Backbone bond lengths (Angstrom), bond angles and torsions (degrees), N, CA, C in turn:
res aa  C-N    CA-C-N  psi(-1)  N-CA   C-N-CA  omega(-1)  CA-C   N-CA-C  phi
1 X - - - 1.445 - - 1.532 108.60 -
2 X 1.333 118.12 126.00 1.452 119.99 -178.28 1.533 111.06 -68.16
3 X 1.322 114.54 146.26 1.452 120.99 179.62 1.526 109.66 -71.32
4 X 1.308 117.41 138.53 1.458 122.12 179.52 1.520 109.36 -79.78
5 X 1.331 115.65 137.19 1.459 120.69 174.45 1.524 107.17 -104.65
6 X 1.307 115.88 101.57 1.459 120.95 -175.93 1.524 112.37 -63.70
7 X 1.307 117.42 -30.84 1.464 119.93 177.77 1.533 110.42 -65.68
8 X 1.317 116.37 -41.95 1.468 121.01 178.48 1.528 110.40 -65.95
9 X 1.321 116.80 -41.65 1.469 120.69 179.44 1.523 110.52 -57.41
10 X 1.331 116.68 -42.64 1.465 120.11 -179.86 1.527 112.82 -86.32
11 X 1.334 116.85 -8.98 1.461 119.91 178.50 1.513 113.95 70.85
12 X 1.329 116.13 34.90 1.470 120.62 179.30 1.529 109.47 -124.48
13 X 1.333 117.03 153.25 1.473 118.82 176.94 1.526 111.02 -75.26
14 X 1.312 116.00 162.88 1.470 121.23 -179.04 1.530 112.86 -57.23
15 X 1.290 117.54 -34.26 1.465 120.35 -178.28 1.512 113.85 -89.05
16 X 1.317 117.86 16.00 1.472 121.66 -176.98 1.524 111.04 -61.26
17 X 1.316 114.68 145.77 1.468 119.75 177.49 1.526 109.70 -74.85
18 X 1.310 115.65 162.96 1.460 120.64 177.25 1.526 110.56 -58.16
19 X 1.330 115.91 -38.94 1.456 121.17 179.95 1.532 111.49 -65.22
20 X 1.341 116.60 -41.40 1.469 120.51 178.44 1.533 111.19 -65.20
21 X 1.308 116.34 -38.08 1.466 120.77 178.34 1.524 110.04 -65.16
22 X 1.328 116.08 -43.47 1.459 120.24 179.63 1.531 111.20 -64.11
23 X 1.327 117.29 -42.46 1.467 121.13 178.71 1.523 111.18 -63.17
24 X 1.323 116.81 -43.41 1.474 120.77 179.28 1.517 110.47 -63.52
25 X 1.324 116.52 -41.90 1.458 121.17 178.85 1.528 110.95 -60.90
26 X 1.313 116.82 -49.01 1.468 120.61 -178.41 1.526 111.45 -61.03
27 X 1.310 116.55 -42.65 1.467 120.75 -179.99 1.532 110.64 -62.29
28 X 1.334 116.10 -48.74 1.464 120.26 -178.84 1.529 112.25 -68.45
29 X 1.325 117.25 -37.31 1.462 121.07 179.30 1.528 110.18 -62.54
30 X 1.320 116.69 -40.00 1.470 120.25 177.22 1.527 110.11 -68.27
31 X 1.315 117.03 -43.12 1.461 121.96 -177.14 1.526 112.31 -64.80
32 X 1.324 117.22 -41.32 1.464 120.90 -173.72 1.529 114.11 -105.00
33 X 1.316 117.76 11.13 1.463 119.61 177.59 1.533 108.43 -61.33
34 X 1.330 118.28 132.54 1.464 121.11 -177.79 1.536 113.99 -54.47
35 X 1.331 117.75 -34.09 1.464 120.41 179.77 1.534 112.15 -67.88
36 X 1.318 116.92 -21.54 1.465 121.10 -179.61 1.532 112.08 -94.10
37 X 1.313 116.82 4.28 1.461 121.72 -178.56 1.526 110.79 -130.35
38 X 1.331 116.77 65.56 1.465 119.09 -179.35 1.531 111.33 -60.97
39 X 1.308 113.92 136.54 1.457 119.79 -178.69 1.519 113.35 86.53
40 X 1.326 116.99 -13.03 1.474 121.98 179.49 1.534 109.81 -127.64
41 X 1.310 115.98 30.85 1.459 119.81 -173.55 1.529 113.38 -58.68
42 X 1.327 116.60 -41.98 1.466 119.47 -177.91 1.533 110.68 -63.45
43 X 1.324 116.56 -47.66 1.468 121.83 178.37 1.527 110.61 -60.80
44 X 1.342 115.65 -47.37 1.464 120.56 -178.86 1.528 110.89 -63.34
45 X 1.328 116.89 -37.71 1.459 120.50 179.79 1.522 111.40 -63.15
46 X 1.332 116.88 -40.58 1.474 120.43 177.52 1.526 110.87 -64.31
47 X 1.313 116.55 -44.29 1.475 120.81 177.84 1.530 110.07 -62.39
48 X 1.324 115.51 -44.19 1.456 121.64 -178.36 1.525 111.08 -61.75
49 X 1.341 116.35 -41.94 1.473 120.34 177.68 1.526 110.99 -62.27
50 X 1.336 116.64 -42.83 1.459 120.19 178.93 1.518 112.41 -62.98
51 X 1.326 115.90 -40.14 1.471 121.34 178.37 1.523 110.23 -64.59
52 X 1.331 116.26 -44.07 1.467 120.02 178.41 1.526 112.04 -64.39
53 X 1.316 116.41 -39.72 1.467 120.45 178.19 1.528 110.28 -63.24
54 X 1.331 116.10 -44.90 1.468 120.49 179.85 1.526 110.88 -61.82
55 X 1.327 116.11 -44.55 1.472 118.96 -179.95 1.525 111.15 -69.67
56 X 1.316 117.43 -32.80 1.459 120.60 177.29 1.519 112.31 -59.89
57 X 1.315 116.48 -28.71 1.465 121.44 177.68 1.520 110.66 -90.05
58 X 1.322 116.62 -55.25 1.470 120.11 -174.34 1.525 112.96 -72.33
59 X 1.322 116.88 -22.31 1.460 120.47 178.34 1.518 113.36 -84.02
60 X 1.318 117.47 -4.58 1.464 122.78 179.49 1.532 107.57 -112.46
61 X 1.329 118.10 114.92 1.474 120.14 -175.00 1.531 114.94 -54.06
62 X 1.332 117.23 -39.89 1.469 119.75 -179.40 1.522 111.52 -69.26
63 X 1.332 116.20 -45.20 1.459 119.90 179.77 1.527 110.64 -67.09
64 X 1.334 116.51 -37.67 1.473 119.68 178.90 1.524 110.65 -63.64
65 X 1.308 116.73 -41.87 1.470 120.74 178.58 1.530 110.46 -61.20
66 X 1.320 116.79 -44.85 1.465 121.34 179.13 1.533 110.13 -64.55
67 X 1.322 116.68 -43.28 1.468 121.11 179.32 1.526 110.54 -62.63
68 X 1.320 117.11 -44.26 1.468 120.66 179.29 1.522 111.73 -63.48
69 X 1.314 116.24 -36.31 1.458 120.67 -177.32 1.530 112.73 -79.96
70 X 1.338 117.11 -42.68 1.459 120.65 -172.06 1.527 114.56 -114.27
71 X 1.326 117.58 -11.49 1.461 120.64 -178.92 1.513 113.44 78.52
72 X 1.326 116.57 11.95 1.464 120.91 -179.81 1.517 109.06 -155.78
73 X 1.314 115.14 162.45 1.462 120.33 172.19 1.512 109.51 -126.16
74 X 1.340 116.05 17.56 1.458 121.59 -178.27 1.510 111.64 -59.33
75 X 1.309 115.58 157.95 1.454 121.85 178.50 1.520 108.90 -76.66
76 X 1.319 115.91 107.42 1.459 120.31 -179.05 1.528 111.42 -86.78
77 X 1.330 117.71 2.78 1.449 120.57 -176.86 1.519 114.41 -67.50
78 X 1.310 117.51 -33.87 1.461 120.82 -177.13 1.519 109.17 -104.94
79 X 1.326 116.74 80.91 1.462 120.06 -175.21 1.519 112.25 -71.89
80 X 1.330 118.27 -15.92 1.456 120.15 179.61 1.528 111.38 -102.32
81 X 1.319 117.36 15.51 1.451 121.93 -178.39 1.515 114.13 -71.72
82 X 1.321 117.77 -30.04 1.463 118.58 -178.03 1.523 109.96 -87.88
83 X 1.333 115.57 151.54 1.459 120.76 179.25 1.522 111.21 -60.79
84 X 1.321 116.98 -38.83 1.463 121.46 -178.19 1.519 111.03 -63.75
85 X 1.337 116.38 -48.34 1.463 119.72 -179.24 1.515 110.59 -65.13
86 X 1.301 116.99 -41.93 1.460 120.95 179.92 1.525 110.79 -61.97
87 X 1.331 116.88 -45.16 1.466 120.84 179.48 1.526 110.43 -64.39
88 X 1.306 117.41 -40.56 1.461 121.24 179.18 1.526 110.35 -63.13
89 X 1.319 117.48 -41.41 1.459 121.66 177.93 1.526 110.44 -62.11
90 X 1.328 116.44 -43.68 1.473 120.42 178.42 1.525 110.77 -61.14
91 X 1.327 117.09 -44.53 1.467 121.11 178.69 1.522 110.74 -60.76
92 X 1.313 116.14 -42.91 1.460 121.38 -179.85 1.533 110.73 -61.90
93 X 1.319 116.42 -44.26 1.461 119.80 179.61 1.531 111.00 -62.81
94 X 1.320 117.25 -39.11 1.469 120.56 178.79 1.520 111.43 -66.00
95 X 1.344 116.56 -38.24 1.462 120.49 179.69 1.517 111.64 -62.92
96 X 1.320 117.10 -30.61 1.447 120.34 179.62 1.526 112.40 -93.19
97 X 1.329 115.27 19.13 1.455 119.73 173.49 1.506 115.34 89.14
98 X 1.319 116.66 -1.72 1.467 119.31 178.56 1.514 110.82 -84.16
99 X 1.288 115.18 174.40 1.458 120.54 178.76 1.525 111.25 -105.53
100 X 1.326 116.57 13.47 1.451 119.77 178.63 1.508 111.95 67.21
101 X 1.321 116.51 -146.32 1.457 122.88 -176.15 1.525 112.17 -62.52
102 X 1.311 116.42 -36.93 1.461 119.85 -178.99 1.527 110.73 -58.92
103 X 1.330 117.08 -43.57 1.457 121.27 -179.88 1.523 110.46 -67.86
104 X 1.325 116.58 -42.70 1.459 120.25 179.25 1.521 109.92 -60.97
105 X 1.333 117.20 -44.03 1.471 121.50 178.95 1.522 110.66 -62.33
106 X 1.323 117.23 -41.16 1.455 121.30 -179.80 1.525 110.51 -63.41
107 X 1.333 116.84 -44.24 1.469 120.99 -179.47 1.522 110.15 -61.53
108 X 1.317 115.98 -44.99 1.471 120.14 -179.03 1.516 110.71 -65.65
109 X 1.331 117.07 -46.06 1.464 120.31 -177.58 1.524 113.03 -70.01
110 X 1.325 117.87 -24.82 1.458 120.07 -178.81 1.526 112.11 -79.06
111 X 1.332 116.73 -13.04 1.453 119.36 177.38 1.529 113.27 83.42
112 X 1.329 117.39 11.76 1.453 119.43 178.78 1.511 111.01 -63.51
113 X 1.326 116.82 -36.53 1.458 120.39 179.10 1.491 111.26 -110.85
């Protein structure tokens, strides 16, 4: 899935001011609001959601800083949430002689710790 460019979605340059971002958001939100596009509500709703998502990031100084630095605002707190990362962690534990999750579960369930 291609990465979304929130600046492109709002039609503003990367160095845009907060005020310019807000103005672009308001203009696009009015233009693509589903109620203003009779007969094209589904299409307009998708555009409207994308515009809101972009503004939700670029309109928030902390999220914008993270997006500018890392290209994402995803929750990095759960690094083992994806199947790929979890499988890689299990493989790594096995390479170092551990039994991965199975061993950890056994230790916990046995009451050793």
